[in-house]
N, C-alpha and C positions, 0 to 999 in steps of 0.2 A: 801643556797646561793652557786652559782657555780662561780668558778673563771676560766675564759677563757683567753687564751693568744691570741695575734694578729694572730698567726699561726692557732689556732683553729678556729677563726672567718673567716679567709681566706679560710679554708677548707669548712666551712659551706656555705660561699658565692659561692665558686666554685661549690659545689654540687648542690646548688640551680640554678646556671646559667646553668649547664649541664642538669638539669632536665627541665628547661624552654626551652632550645634549642631543646631537644628531643620532647617536646610538640609542639614546633613551626613546626618541621619537620613533625610530625604526622598531624597537622592541615593543613599544606600546601598540603600534600598528599590527604587528604580528600577533600579539596577545589578543587584541580586539577581534581579528579575523578568526583566530582559533577558538575564542570564546563563543563567537557567533555560530561557528560550525558545530561546536559542542552542544549549544542550546538547541539548534535545529535537530541534531541527532537525538537529544534527550526528548524533545517533543514528539519525534517519530516513534520513540520507544513507548510512549503512552498508549499507542494504538495496538501494541502487541497483544494484550489480553482480549481486546475486542476481536482481533483477527483470529486468535486461537479459539475463542468461543464460536465464532462464525464457522470455522472449519470443523469443529467438533459437532455442531448442529447438523452441518451438511453430511458428515460421516454417519451420524446416527440415522438420518433420513435414508441415506444410501443403503445402510445395513438392513434396515427394516424392509425396504422395498425389494432389495435383492433376495432376502429370505422369502418374502412373499412370492417372488418370481420362481425361485428354486422349488418351492412347495408345489406351485402350479405345474411346473415341468414334471416333477415326480408323480403328480396325479395324472399325467398323460395329456395335459392340455396342449393345444397347438403352439409350437415354439414361436411362430410369427405373432400370434395373438398375445402370448406372454410378453414378448419383447415390446409390442405396441402398448400393452397395459403398463409395463414398467416405465417406458418413456413418458407416457401420459401422467402417471402418478408422480414421477420425479418432477416433471414440469409444473404440475399443479401445486406441489408442495413448495417448490422453490419460488413460485410466483405468488403464493398465498399472502405473504407479508406485504409486499409492495401493492398488490391488488386491494387488500384490505385498507391500506392507507389511501389509495386513489379513490376508493369508495367511501372514505371516512369524512371527517370534518374538513372544512375549508383550510384550516391550519395544517392538517395532515397532508392534504393535496398540495399545498404550497411547498411543504417540506420535501415531499418525495418527487414531485414533478421534474425538477432539474436533474435529479439523479437517474431517472428512468433510462436515458440513452446510454448510461454507463453500467447498467446492471447486467446486461447480457451482450455477448458479441453479436454482430450482424450476421455472421456466417459461422459455420463450424470451424474449429481451429485449422483443419486441413483443407479448407476451402469448401465450395459448394459441392454437394453430393450429386452424383449422376442421377438422372430419372430412374425410377424403378424399372427393372427389366433390362437395363443396360450393363449390369455388373458382370 
């Protein structure tokens, strides 16, 4: 059997309180970190409908132009000319929106100009293509 004084019990209580306060501070730090991460994830989710819309628009353009190219091939047009027309039509349609803004109001130009370097890659995904005739 142990005999404790009131002072001894006071020290034990204080040590327990300090330990709990330290644990509360750690828990609050963890909660704050996780809450920040959740808010960032939630904000990123806000762009999902915009991304889907952009992808759907691109797919509709692709489908229309591919159908046009298939019809031209069925009519006996030169495959190289059909491919060139397909590439030109896709490029023109994908660039139409940004080009319209660049030719638009000063406000539109200011809005789009910083984005232009990010709209298209500098080279094809597989790197530069060899010159024609080297294939």
